VOLUMDO-585644 format. One record per atom (N, C-alpha, C, CB): residue in three letters; x, y, z. Coordinates in steps of 0.05 Angstrom, whole numbers, padded with zeros to 5 digits, always signed. Glycine has a CB too. Example, Ala and Ser with C-alpha at 12.3 -4.5 7.8 and 13.67 -1.06 7.14 Angstrom:
// VOLUMDO-585644
ala+00264-00114+00156;ala+00246-00090+00156;ala+00264-00066+00156;ala+00226-00089+00181;ser+00257-00045+00142;ser+00273-00021+00143;ser+00258+00001+00157;ser+00282-00012+00114;
END
This chain:
// VOLUMDO-585644
met+02177+03256+02871;met+02165+03259+02853;met+02164+03295+02846;met+02140+03243+02858;lys+02143+03297+02823;lys+02146+03315+02807;lys+02136+03345+02825;lys+02131+03307+02780;glu+02140+03375+02820;glu+02135+03391+02839;glu+02100+03385+02828;glu+02152+03424+02839;pro+02081+03386+02807;pro+02057+03379+02817;pro+02042+03364+02833;pro+02050+03375+02806;gly+02061+03336+02831;gly+02051+03318+02857;gly+02057+03328+02886;gly+02065+03290+02856;ile+02079+03342+02887;ile+02084+03363+02910;ile+02062+03378+02916;ile+02105+03383+02902;his+02054+03389+02905;his+02032+03411+02907;his+02010+03405+02917;his+02024+03420+02885;leu+01997+03382+02902;leu+01971+03365+02910;leu+01971+03345+02935;leu+01964+03346+02885;ile+01993+03333+02946;ile+02003+03327+02976;ile+01992+03348+02993;ile+02037+03328+02979;glu+02012+03382+02987;glu+02011+03402+03008;glu+01982+03412+03007;glu+02033+03426+03003;his+01965+03416+02989;his+01943+03428+02977;his+01926+03418+03003;his+01933+03418+02944;phe+01919+03380+02985;phe+01903+03360+03014;phe+01917+03361+03033;phe+01899+03327+03013;his+01934+03372+03039;his+01945+03359+03071;his+01950+03335+03076;his+01928+03363+03094;leu+01954+03317+03055;leu+01952+03293+03054;leu+01976+03276+03070;leu+01950+03289+03026;gln+02004+03296+03071;gln+02016+03277+03095;gln+02002+03285+03125;gln+02054+03282+03096;glu+01993+03305+03130;glu+01982+03301+03158;glu+01968+03284+03164;glu+01970+03316+03168;ile+01943+03276+03143;ile+01917+03266+03148;ile+01936+03230+03143;ile+01884+03280+03120;asn+01951+03230+03126;asn+01964+03212+03128;asn+01948+03190+03103;asn+01966+03205+03159;met+01930+03198+03087;met+01906+03190+03068;met+01911+03194+03044;met+01882+03203+03073;asp+01902+03181+03018;asp+01901+03189+02989;asp+01879+03195+02996;asp+01906+03173+02964;phe+01876+03202+02949;phe+01839+03209+02944;phe+01825+03188+02943;phe+01829+03222+02916;met+01833+03165+02957;met+01808+03139+02949;met+01814+03128+02978;met+01815+03112+02917;gly+01818+03153+03000;gly+01824+03141+03022;gly+01828+03121+03046;gly+01820+03148+03025;tyr+01863+03110+03032;tyr+01874+03092+03040;tyr+01895+03110+03061;tyr+01884+03075+03016;glu+01909+03091+03080;glu+01932+03110+03095;glu+01954+03098+03085;glu+01934+03111+03128;leu+01977+03114+03091;leu+01998+03113+03086;leu+02013+03094+03106;leu+02005+03137+03084;glu+02012+03070+03092;glu+02030+03052+03108;glu+02058+03055+03107;glu+02025+03027+03100;ala+02064+03038+03130;ala+02112+03039+03126;ala+02116+03031+03099;ala+02138+03005+03149;asn+02139+03044+03096;asn+02146+03032+03075;asn+02130+03029+03041;asn+02149+03010+03088;asp+02116+03049+03043;asp+02094+03061+03024;asp+02098+03084+03014;asp+02071+03064+03034;ile+02094+03098+02990;ile+02102+03121+02982;ile+02085+03139+02967;ile+02121+03116+02970;phe+02070+03159+02967;phe+02060+03174+02955;phe+02054+03174+02927;phe+02069+03189+02961;thr+02044+03170+02916;thr+02046+03168+02873;thr+02020+03183+02865;thr+02042+03127+02854;phe+02027+03197+02825;phe+02021+03216+02819;phe+02002+03188+02805;phe+02041+03240+02808;his+01976+03193+02807;his+01959+03182+02781;his+01942+03197+02765;his+01943+03163+02787;his+01951+03194+02740;his+01935+03212+02715;his+01908+03208+02719;his+01942+03204+02682;leu+01888+03227+02721;leu+01868+03223+02710;leu+01849+03225+02692;leu+01863+03223+02717;ile+01860+03241+02672;ile+01840+03256+02655;ile+01854+03241+02633;ile+01838+03292+02655;ile+01870+03246+02626;ile+01895+03244+02608;ile+01922+03216+02615;ile+01909+03277+02610;pro+01911+03197+02609;pro+01920+03172+02622;pro+01964+03178+02615;pro+01898+03136+02601;asn+01986+03166+02641;asn+02003+03175+02626;asn+02014+03155+02600;asn+02021+03182+02644;cys+01997+03134+02599;cys+02000+03115+02570;cys+02001+03130+02540;cys+01973+03093+02568;lys+01987+03156+02549;lys+01981+03172+02526;lys+01998+03193+02525;lys+01955+03180+02524;lys+02012+03202+02537;lys+02027+03217+02559;lys+02013+03243+02554;lys+02061+03217+02557;gly+01996+03235+02587;gly+01985+03253+02593;gly+02003+03278+02613;gly+01962+03241+02602;pro+02001+03303+02615;pro+02010+03306+02624;pro+02006+03315+02658;pro+02017+03314+02609;tyr+02038+03318+02664;tyr+02035+03306+02700;tyr+02027+03334+02716;tyr+02074+03290+02717;glu+02007+03338+02721;glu+01998+03375+02711;glu+01976+03370+02746;glu+01968+03384+02663;glu+01969+03390+02766;glu+01959+03370+02788;glu+01927+03373+02769;glu+01961+03383+02831;trp+01928+03389+02754;trp+01894+03388+02732;trp+01887+03359+02728;trp+01897+03401+02693;asn+01902+03349+02727;asn+01901+03324+02708;asn+01920+03296+02731;asn+01923+03336+02671;gly+01924+03300+02756;gly+01923+03282+02775;gly+01911+03276+02807;gly+01942+03281+02773;ala+01916+03253+02813;ala+01910+03255+02831;ala+01936+03233+02856;ala+01879+03250+02825;ile+01931+03248+02873;ile+01955+03226+02895;ile+01940+03196+02914;ile+01970+03252+02927;leu+01960+03176+02900;leu+01953+03156+02912;leu+01972+03138+02926;leu+01942+03145+02898;cys+01974+03118+02935;cys+01978+03111+02958;cys+01997+03075+02938;cys+01943+03111+02981;gly+02032+03076+02935;gly+02043+03069+02909;gly+02030+03036+02918;gly+02082+03075+02902;lys+02017+03021+02941;lys+02028+02996+02947;lys+01999+02984+02942;lys+02045+02992+02978;thr+01977+03009+02946;thr+01951+02992+02954;thr+01934+03016+02931;thr+01939+02991+02998;ser+01930+03029+02944;ser+01905+03035+02916;ser+01908+03051+02890;ser+01879+03051+02927;his+01937+03050+02883;his+01940+03058+02855;his+01949+03039+02843;his+01954+03079+02848;pro+01961+03012+02858;pro+01947+02986+02843;pro+01922+02976+02846;pro+01959+02965+02847;tyr+01907+02984+02863;tyr+01885+02965+02855;tyr+01871+02985+02844;tyr+01869+02946+02877;leu+01866+03004+02825;leu+01851+03023+02819;leu+01860+03004+02793;leu+01855+03057+02825;his+01887+03008+02788;his+01900+02991+02760;his+01879+02966+02754;his+01937+02975+02768;val+01887+02951+02782;val+01871+02929+02780;val+01839+02929+02766;val+01870+02922+02808;ile+01825+02944+02773;ile+01804+02946+02764;ile+01790+02964+02746;ile+01797+02945+02779;glu+01817+02969+02738;glu+01809+02988+02708;glu+01809+02959+02690;glu+01839+03019+02694;gln+01832+02937+02692;gln+01840+02919+02672;gln+01812+02897+02670;gln+01871+02903+02681;thr+01795+02893+02693;thr+01779+02876+02702;thr+01745+02889+02693;thr+01788+02872+02735;asp+01734+02918+02699;asp+01725+02932+02696;asp+01718+02957+02687;asp+01724+02928+02702;glu+01719+02967+02665;glu+01720+02995+02661;glu+01715+03024+02665;glu+01717+02996+02652;asp+01681+03006+02651;asp+01664+03024+02676;asp+01665+03033+02695;asp+01651+03020+02684;leu+01669+03007+02714;leu+01667+03022+02742;leu+01696+03043+02752;leu+01662+02995+02767;phe+01720+03033+02736;phe+01741+03044+02739;phe+01732+03077+02731;phe+01763+03029+02722;phe+01718+03082+02707;phe+01706+03117+02713;phe+01690+03126+02725;phe+01696+03131+02697;leu+01681+03101+02735;leu+01663+03116+02756;leu+01680+03124+02783;leu+01638+03095+02766;leu+01702+03108+02789;leu+01715+03121+02813;leu+01741+03135+02795;leu+01726+03095+02841;thr+01745+03137+02779;thr+01763+03168+02762;thr+01740+03188+02762;thr+01777+03163+02721;ser+01726+03192+02767;ser+01699+03210+02760;ser+01694+03218+02797;ser+01664+03186+02741;glu+01697+03205+02809;glu+01688+03212+02839;glu+01720+03224+02843;glu+01674+03181+02862;ile+01744+03215+02837;ile+01773+03227+02840;ile+01775+03254+02835;ile+01792+03215+02822;met+01760+03250+02811;met+01771+03283+02794;met+01756+03314+02808;met+01758+03282+02752;asp+01729+03292+02819;asp+01708+03309+02829;asp+01732+03318+02857;asp+01673+03290+02837;glu+01741+03302+02872;glu+01751+03316+02887;glu+01777+03331+02879;glu+01753+03301+02906;asn+01781+03322+02866;asn+01812+03352+02854;asn+01800+03380+02849;asn+01831+03346+02815;ile+01774+03381+02829;ile+01757+03396+02831;ile+01762+03413+02855;ile+01734+03383+02830;lys+01747+03401+02877;lys+01739+03410+02901;lys+01755+03419+02908;lys+01730+03396+02917;gly+01784+03403+02917;gly+01805+03421+02932;gly+01808+03406+02959;gly+01795+03453+02937;his+01792+03387+02960;his+01797+03375+02994;his+01783+03344+02975;his+01770+03396+03034;leu+01793+03331+03007;leu+01769+03302+03003;leu+01750+03314+03017;leu+01776+03265+03018;asp+01729+03285+03000;asp+01700+03308+02995;asp+01681+03277+03023;asp+01680+03311+02937;arg+01673+03277+03044;arg+01651+03261+03044;arg+01643+03242+03031;arg+01637+03269+03042;asp+01621+03260+03007;asp+01606+03234+02995;asp+01623+03227+02977;asp+01578+03236+02982;asn+01644+03241+02971;asn+01659+03218+02943;asn+01669+03199+02956;asn+01686+03228+02922;leu+01680+03200+02988;leu+01696+03179+03000;leu+01675+03157+02995;leu+01706+03184+03032;leu+01653+03158+03015;leu+01629+03143+03007;leu+01618+03125+02975;leu+01613+03164+03011;arg+01624+03142+02971;arg+01621+03136+02944;arg+01642+03118+02931;arg+01618+03159+02930;ile+01661+03127+02936;ile+01690+03110+02919;ile+01669+03081+02942;ile+01742+03125+02932;arg+01682+03081+02971;arg+01687+03054+02980;arg+01660+03050+02977;arg+01701+03047+03008;asn+01633+03060+02971;asn+01618+03040+02955;asn+01629+03028+02942;asn+01601+03048+02941;leu+01640+03037+02909;leu+01644+03018+02891;leu+01664+03012+02882;leu+01634+03020+02875;leu+01689+03011+02914;leu+01696+02978+02906;leu+01694+02967+02933;leu+01730+02970+02892;met+01665+02959+02951;met+01650+02938+02962;met+01640+02936+02937;met+01631+02942+02988;tyr+01625+02940+02914;tyr+01611+02935+02893;tyr+01632+02917+02886;tyr+01602+02957+02874;phe+01649+02928+02874;phe+01669+02908+02851;phe+01680+02883+02870;phe+01703+02928+02835;glu+01684+02890+02896;glu+01685+02869+02917;glu+01672+02842+02916;glu+01678+02879+02938;glu+01644+02862+02913;glu+01629+02834+02906;glu+01625+02817+02884;glu+01609+02835+02910;lys+01619+02833+02865;lys+01619+02822+02838;lys+01644+02807+02826;lys+01613+02845+02820;tyr+01661+02814+02836;tyr+01676+02799+02822;tyr+01697+02776+02848;tyr+01694+02822+02801;ile+01705+02784+02872;ile+01722+02779+02887;ile+01707+02763+02900;ile+01735+02797+02899;asp+01684+02763+02910;asp+01668+02740+02936;asp+01658+02718+02905;asp+01627+02761+02963;asn+01659+02718+02878;asn+01643+02705+02862;asn+01663+02699+02848;asn+01619+02717+02849;his+01693+02698+02861;his+01716+02693+02839;his+01711+02699+02818;his+01726+02670+02834;ala+01706+02713+02807;ala+01707+02719+02779;ala+01731+02745+02763;ala+01676+02728+02776;cys+01743+02751+02783;cys+01771+02763+02778;cys+01795+02750+02777;cys+01775+02782+02795;asn+01806+02748+02756;asn+01831+02724+02749;asn+01857+02736+02752;asn+01831+02712+02717;val+01853+02761+02769;val+01882+02788+02776;val+01881+02765+02812;val+01865+02846+02778;lys+01918+02762+02810;lys+01908+02771+02832;lys+01916+02792+02853;lys+01905+02753+02841;leu+01903+02790+02880;leu+01893+02821+02895;leu+01912+02823+02912;leu+01863+02825+02912;lys+01924+02829+02931;lys+01936+02839+02954;lys+01919+02845+02974;lys+01950+02860+02948;glu+01929+02827+02995;glu+01900+02835+03027;glu+01912+02869+03033;glu+01907+02805+03074;glu+01922+02876+03020;glu+01928+02909+03029;glu+01915+02924+03024;glu+01948+02921+03021;tyr+01895+02916+02996;tyr+01876+02924+02984;tyr+01858+02935+02997;tyr+01868+02909+02972;phe+01848+02917+03010;phe+01818+02908+03027;phe+01821+02924+03053;phe+01814+02869+03036;lys+01839+02940+03063;lys+01850+02964+03088;lys+01845+02984+03083;lys+01877+02970+03096;arg+01825+02993+03092;arg+01820+03017+03086;arg+01804+03038+03113;arg+01803+03013+03060;pro+01812+03055+03115;pro+01798+03062+03154;pro+01771+03063+03137;pro+01809+03103+03180;ser+01761+03073+03160;ser+01736+03076+03154;ser+01732+03110+03148;ser+01719+03063+03179;val+01707+03114+03134;val+01707+03141+03124;val+01698+03165+03142;val+01690+03142+03100;asp+01689+03162+03169;asp+01692+03177+03191;asp+01724+03179+03202;asp+01674+03164+03212;gln+01746+03154+03206;gln+01761+03157+03212;gln+01771+03178+03197;gln+01769+03139+03214;ile+01770+03179+03169;ile+01785+03201+03149;ile+01770+03230+03154;ile+01782+03191+03113;leu+01753+03237+03153;leu+01741+03269+03165;leu+01745+03266+03196;leu+01701+03277+03158;thr+01749+03252+03205;thr+01763+03263+03230;thr+01785+03270+03234;thr+01764+03251+03246;lys+01805+03266+03213;lys+01828+03271+03215;lys+01820+03296+03194;lys+01848+03246+03209;thr+01824+03303+03186;thr+01807+03323+03156;thr+01801+03344+03179;thr+01770+03307+03134;arg+01780+03336+03189;arg+01766+03355+03212;arg+01792+03373+03232;arg+01745+03331+03237;ala+01802+03354+03247;ala+01823+03363+03260;ala+01847+03376+03257;ala+01828+03350+03268;leu+01860+03375+03229;leu+01868+03394+03211;leu+01863+03417+03203;leu+01867+03387+03198;lys+01837+03416+03195;lys+01820+03445+03193;lys+01823+03458+03228;lys+01778+03437+03181;asn+01811+03462+03243;asn+01815+03467+03277;asn+01844+03484+03282;asn+01817+03432+03298;lys+01864+03459+03270;lys+01888+03472+03278;lys+01898+03501+03275;lys+01904+03459+03268;
END
């Protein structure tokens, strides 16, 4: 990973809490990946901290792109929450709750009703509770 991505991982203490910007845990044999937030990679978006978020390569990152292909408005709402965390400089409870609610909305609208034609991995639905994430971040702050 390039330097801006490494800085985001360090600044957000993502290795210590084993979480990404969407609240997913980094599983064994997975990696953190850089997701372009404002100017997408396909439009030659810069690989800079202000334009990025760190997501898990096997779960949240591909899942976010599935959502982008299925419901662009919902993708932009999720991206807005992730951008807000980037601006705040930490994983925020309110943002994580809104991200969780948006993911649940997507799953109810498209998956429960079989309206999504994209094959989804079971891993996309394995998310720790927001309280688990916040417990990890609080413990880190108290060190």
